[in-house]
N, C-alpha and C positions, 0 to 999 in steps of 0.2 A: 467354553469358547464358541462364539457364533460362527458357524462355517457355512459357506455358500456352496453352490453346485460344483464349483471349481476345485473345492477342497481347501480354499484359503478363507481366512476370517472375513466377516462382513461388518462393516462400521454400522452401528445403530444409531437411531435418533434418540434424542433426549427430549421427552415431552412430559411436562408435569412431574418432573423429578424421576421418571422411569425411563429405562433404556428398552427400546424396542426395535425390531426389525420389520419393516413394512413388506408385504407380499407384493413386490414390484420388481421390475427389471433392475439389473445391477450394472455397474461399469468397473472395469479393472483399475485398481491403483497400483502405479509401477514403481520400482526402484530404478530411476533413471540411469544409473551407473551401469546396470546390468540388464535392463529391459525386463526384469523378472516381475511377475504379478505377485504382489505381497498382500493386498487386501482387495475387497470389493466394496463399492459404495452404491447404496440404493438410490434410484431415481424417484424420489418420493413425489406423489401427486397432490392434487387439491385436498384429498382427505386428510392427509398427513399435515398439510399446512394449516387446514382448519382446525385440526386438533392441537397443533403447537400455538397458534394464535389464541384458541380458546383457553388453553391452560395459562398463557400469559395474561389474558383478560382476567381470568379468575383469580390470579394471584395479585394482580395489580392493586385492588383497594387496600388490602392488608399491608402490602409492601410500601405503598405511597403514604399510608398513615404511621408506618414504623417511625421511631425516632432516628434522627440523623446520627446520633451517637451509636446506635445500634448497627446501621448501615455502614458507618465509617470502621467500626470494630470488625466487622466482617471483611471489609476490604483491606484492612491491616493484615488480618489473618491470611487472606488470599495472597497478598503480596508476599508474605513469608513463605507460603507454600511454593509459589513460583520461583522464588529464590533458592530454596531447597531442591527444587526439581529442574533447575535451569539447564544443568548438563544433559539430563534426560530429554528435555524439550529440544535442545539443539541438535542432539543426535537424531531425534525423530524428524525434525526438519530436513536435515541431511539425507536422511533415509528416503523420504518420499518426494522431496523436491530436487536434490542433487547438489545444492550449494555447498561450498566447503564448511567444515566444522566451525572455523573462525568466523565466517560470515553468518553462520546460524547462531553462534553465541552472541554476535553483535545484534542480530535480529531480536533474540529473546530479551536481551538487555534493554533495547529500545522500547519494547513492549512493556516491560515492567516499570520503566520510567513513567508510562502513562498511568499505570496503576498507582505509583507513588504520587502523582499529580491528583488523582482522584481521591486518595486519602486526606488531601487538603480540603475537602469539601465544606468543612465548617467555615472556612474563609471564602471559598469561591461561591457558595450559595447564599451569601448574605445578601440581603436587600439594602434598601436606603430609607431613611426617615427624614422629613422636613417638618419641624415643628412651627407652627404659626405662619403657614404659608400665606395665609390671609387671616384676617381678624378671627380668632377663635377656631381656625381650621387647621388640621394637621393632615399630612399626606404621607403614606407609607407604601413602599414597593416590596412585593413578596415574590419569591420564586416558587412555582409548582411544577410538578413532573407533567410531562406531555401525555403519557399513556403507554401504549404497547408500541415498541420501536423494533423495526426489522433492520438487520445488518447483513449485506452481501459482500463477502470478502474474495479477493483474487487468489490465484495459485501461488504467486510469487513470494508472499511473505505469510505463511499459514498460521504463524503464531503472533507476529507483531500486529497485523492489521485488525484481526479481531480484538486485540487489546487496545487498539486506537478507539474501538467503538463501545463495547458493552460495559467496561468498568465505570466510565463517566456516566453512561445512561442509568446503570443501577444505582450508583450512589446518589443520583439526583431523584431517585424514587420511581423510575420507569421500570417496566419489565421488557424483556428482550426476546426475540427470535432471531437466531443466527443461522444463515445459510452459507456455509463455506464453499469454497471451489471444490467441484467434484474431482478435480485433478489432485488436490492435496488436502484431503479432509481430516487427516490424522491429528494435526496440530490442534484444530478447533475442538475435536472430540476429547482430547487430553485436557485442554483447558476447562472444558465442561466438567469432566470428572473431578477436577481439582476444585471447581467452584462448589461442588457438592460436598466435597471433603472439608471445605472451609466453613460449611454451614449455611450457605444460602438456601433459602426455602424452596421447596418445589414450585415449578412454574415461573420463577423469577427469571431464569436463563434457560432457554430451550434451544435445541439445535436440530435442524431438519436438513437432510442431505438430499442433493439433487442437482439438476442441470438448469437449462434456461427456463423451461416450463415451471419448475418449482420457484425459481426467482420471480417470474411472472405472476404467478399465483400469490405469492407473498407481497409483492409491491402493490398489486391491485386489491388485496383484501381490505374490506370495510373496516375490520377491526383494528388495522395497523394505522397509527397516527403519524409516524415519522419513518424515513428510510435513509440509512447510511450505506453508501455504495462506494466501491473502488473497482475500476476495470478499464476497459478501452474507452476512447472518445465517443465512438458511436453508441456504445452500450450505456455510457453515462448519460449522454444526452437522451436516450429513450428512457431511461430510469427517471430522469427529472421530469420528462413530459408527462409520463404515466402517473407519477406521484402527484404532480401538480393538478392534473386532471381530476384526481381523486381527493383534492383539498388536503394533501399531506404535505408536510415539511420534507425536504430532501436536501441532502448534501451529497452530490455525485461527482467523484473524482474520476477524470478521464485520463486520456493519453498524454504523451509528452514527445518533444523532439528538442532535446536540450544541447545548447551550444557551449562550447568552451573556448573562449577567446584568449589566444596567447600573443601578447604584445612583443614587440622586438626588444623591449627592456626588461622582459621577464627572466627570473632565475629558472633556467631550464632543469637544474638539478633538483628543484622542488616541483616544478610545473609537470614534467614529463611523467614521474611516478604517480602524480595526482591524476593526470589525464588517463593513464593506463588503468588505474584502479577504478576510476569512475566509468569507463568505458567497458571494462571486461569484468568488474566485479559482479558477482551474482549472475555471471554468464550474460551480462547485459539485460537481464530479465527484471528490470526495475524501472520505475517511472521517473527516478532521478539519475538514470544512467546518462553520462555525457556522450552523446552520439555523433556530434559534429565537432571536430577541433578546427578553429577558425585561426589560421596562421596570418599574422599582420605583418606586412613588409619583409624585411630581409630575414626574419627568424624562420621562414618556411623550410628552407633546405636543412638547417640544423635540426629543427623540431622533427621533421620527417624521417631523418636518418636515425634519431634517437628513439622515435616511436617504433620504427621498424625493428630496431634492435630489441627493444624492450618487449614488443609483443612476441618476437621469436623466442625469447627466453622464459616466457611464462609456461609453468608446467601444468598441463591439462590432464586431468585423471578423476577418479572417484574422490568425491568430497570428504570421505573419512579417512583418507590416507595422508600422512604427515607430508608437509612440503608442497602439496597441490595448491595452485593458485586459482585454478578455475574448474569448476565441475561441469557436468552435462547440462543440457537443456532439459525441459521438463518432459517432452513427448517427442516421439519420432515425427509426427506431422508438424509440430512446431519447428523442429530442426529443419525439416524440408522446406517449410516457408522461408526461414532465414536464408537458406541456400539459394532459393529462387530469387530473393532480393539481392543477394550478392551478384547473381548471374545477370540480373536486370541492370545493376549498376554498371557492370563491365559492358554490357550491350549499349548502354547510354553513353559510354565514352570515359568512365572512370578508370584509373590505372589500378590494377590490382597489386598492391605493394606487398601485402601479407596475406596468404590464402589459407584460411582454416578448414576448407572443405575436406582435405584428406583425413581429419579427424573422424568425419562421419563414417568412415569404413569400420571403426572400432565397434566392438559390442556395447550396446548402450546408446544413448542419445546424445553423443558427443558432437561438438563442432568447435574448431579451434579459433583463436583470435584472428580477426580479419581487418586488414587496413586498406581502404580505398582512397587514393589521392586524385586530385583534379576534379572534385565533386562540385558541380555548379548548382546554383539554386533551382534551375529548372528540372533537375533530374529527380525522379521519384525517391531515390535513396536519400536525398537531401530534405525532403518534405515529409515522407511518411514514416511513422513509427515502426521500427523493425523488431524491437524488444529481444535483441540477441547480440552476440559478441561482434558487432561490426562497427568500426570507427570510420567515420568519413571525414576527409581532410579537405578544406576549403581554403582558398587563399584571397586575401584582401589587402588594400593598400594602406588603410588607416582605420582608426578607431570608429570614425563616422560610418565608414562602410560596413565595418563589423556590427555596429549596433542596428544598422539598417537590415542587415542580414538576419539578426536575431528577430527583429520585429516584423519581417515579413511573413513569418509562419503563422498558421492559425492556432497553434498551441502555444501556451505561455506558462509552462511549469517552472522551468529553472533556466538559468544562464549564469555562467561564472567568467571572470576574467583574471588572468595572470599577469601582473604588472608591478613595476617598482614605483610607479608614479601615483601619488594620491590624487591628482587632478583627473587622471585617466579612470581611476577607480570610482571616483565620485560621479564623473559624467556617466559611466556605465550604470551605476546604482540608480542614478535619476532617470535615465532614458530607456533603460531596457524594459520592454513591455512584458515582464514575467512576474510571477508571485513570490519567487525565492531567487535571490542574487547571491553569488559567492565571489569573494575576492581572495585569490590565492588559495582556494580550496576547490577540490574536484567535486564534492558533493554537498551542496548547500541545504542540508537537512536540519530543520529547527528542532529543538529539544521539546519535550512533551508540554511545557508551560507556554509555548507559542503555537500559532496556528500553522498548519501545513497548507499554505496559501497559493495554490495554482491560480492562474489567470486564463482568460480567453477559453479555448476549447479544452483546456485542462481541468476546468472545473465548472459544474453547473449548480447554483444555488447561491446563497447569500452568506451562510455561517459555515466555516471550514471545520475540519476535524482538528482535535487537540486544543489545549490552551482555553482562554476565555471564550473562544468561539464555540468550543465543544460544550462548554457550560451553558452558553446561551442557546445552543441548538436543542439540548435536552431538557430545557426548562421553558415554562410560560410565566410571563410577568403579569402580576395582578396588582392593581393600584387600589388603595383604600384611602378614601377621603372621609375624614372624621370631624364632626363638630358637636361638642357636648354642651 
């Protein structure tokens, strides 16, 4: 066991197929439900990044030249390992992130779906051929890998989001350097261990741990040809700008402020549980969390009454305990930030219908479900991403005003509408300026074979993660024009 100065294990980097602990400063990794330090994570520097990129560069020619059948065979084996270790991975997610076991199981399953999509590479990586494009001339399109790809994943989905990235990149013939969040690094480390067990060659997948400076070194490294990133809006914009300046491809997923429009003809028995699950699932720490409920017309009073009752009935506690609906937040400082957002909303004039702040007195990083009513578009809580269990309620008169409210924001990740009217649903689908639209669902998350397609400040780049966009991002197209 690798033990640090504090007597707890230290997470190691994986570089060129070997695990190593760099002689650098470390940060604690917490169990959010107890505030206990369970591991330490190294803050790797430029030397470690250079070594990881160097290992990926050295492995690239052989891996890119390997047969697609061999790469797909390894990916099938990896998928089977993930399936066999799914419960272990879910427990690991709960242990160092805090979400409930059911939520963690869902995260792992969503990640495995991307691996299953990657196993279809013989179809996804096919090119196109046009015989006799002109007299005696044939044209062929081939896909080639990009090279060394860097992936930087956030804290809130420590297994799923790395699996959004490297399986598609690897099966396309690229090599990969992953920098997971320093807050939740254990999921990525275990995924890498399983990749070695599956038989992926040394250097094909590398993991280097660290914080912002590590990410900066990786993004700007001349040996990296493409960058996949998920984080806040400001960070995504920065990653995209740095990558573009270095002539690299980039897909940078940013923040969100997602609206859930509840029409006066909605079935509240279906809508209210969906809104509560969207707002408070994963303790609100997800980019598809519904953070603003928009009550249209006469539905407002009934909706608020049921939301208040439902929020009060949610059981808050350690994510590994049966019956718990919502676990803790990831860190004390993040919980304190969310508390400050609640207090700012009240100071701006919002009505505090459900107050989750008393939960902050518990051991661990807890905060209860919070509902703010009377939230107007000019309030900070209506505009800024809070990334916590805070549901804002706004009131409008009709669907046009609701759509205007959705479109006024600078972010455009997701918006959903609850209605019994097909015309309303269609108008919302056509006019809402977001990349993912839901109709009578609380979370409009596409499956692995479709892109995760945020708009506006929620995404920087041209090609999204997952689906055919992911295939296009991790490959370069080469045209061959032949005349014999």
